[in-house]
C-alpha angles and dihedrals in degrees: 000000000000112000119237128204112259116254096357106141097167111150095011126121126205131181117221116193115208082016096142093088149001121013093351094057091042090058092043090054091051090051095052091045087058090051103266130131126234140214110199118207117193141139097240116071095199094052090046092055091048090053091050090051090050092052092046089052085058091055095258133136114234146159133189137214131190105239138162102204092206090067113081096202091050092050094051092045095049090050091054092047094048094053088045092053099039103027104237145004127242098175149336136233112208096205105139112112145148131223124240122241105246108258142156111251093242089056097049113116124212089241091055090048097051093045090063096042091047091068105021097046112011089042092053091046093051098045093045090048092053095045091048091052091055094043093051091050092050091051097210103105123239146187127272119190127185117196108226127167143241083247084081089062110038101023129238112230095196097041100049098149090050094050093047092051092050093049090052091052091058089053092050090050093054094048091049093048088060096039096049101038089096088061090049089247114145119207125194139158129226120215108193122194124223107323135180100251138137087254094057097040094108092051095044092050090055098093095201092048093047090048092050096047093043092052092049092050109085092219089053099229146066122263126257116228090238088065088073094061093094091040092059093045092050093049090049094044109115089208089071091084097147097049111096142126092027134138103221110202118202102174110125088254096303096138097045088093 
C-alpha cells in the first residue's frame, strides 16, 4: 500500500452542512488548515458568507450555498453547485441539525416529532446519499461523517425526538460503513459533548443546567468549537483507511459514567 502524508488534505474538497458556525465551522477550519477546500451549506446567507470569509482568512478555499437539508431538491442542487464551484468532492460532514423543544413524551405532538426528524435524520440521509452518489461516480473513495450526539448514548428524557434521531443516525452510519466499504468510502459518526454553540446557548445560559453538566464532565468544562478543528481534519484524512463504522465520542469524558 502506498503511504500517504498524515493530515494533508491538499486538493481535497469537503461539504460541511451547518458549517457556518459552531462545531461545523470548527471542523471546517481544521480542514482548510490542513490544505483542504470547503463547501459550506447553511440556511442563512449572511452567516454562510461570514464563515467563508473566516476560512479564507485561514488561507483556505471555500464557497457557500443556502440549503435546507430537509428539502431533497435543495440538497441535490447544492451538491451539484458545490462540485461545479470546487471541482470535486472527497467527503461530507452531515452536521446540520436542530434542537428539540423540551417536552414530556406524553405531550409530544407528531408535528414536533417530525420537525426534529426532518432535519436530524432525513437531512442526514439526503446529504449522505447525494455525497455517496458523487463519490461512487468519481471512484476514488472518500469520507462521510454524520454528527450524532451523546444523547444517543445516555438518553435525554426531555428531548426524546432529538435522542431518537441521533440514535438512528448511528445505525445508518454503521449500515453504510458496511455497504460502502467496497467503494473505499469510510463512514463514521461524531458524538460531541456539551459545546458552546448557538444551538446550545439557552442550555449554557441556564446556570443550574450548566453547573450540573459541568460537574458531570470529568474535564469540568464545556468544549469550544475550535477544539473540533483537529477532529474534522482527522475524519477527513485519507490516510485513515481502516477507520470506519465507528462512533467517535468527543465529550470531555461525559459519557464515561
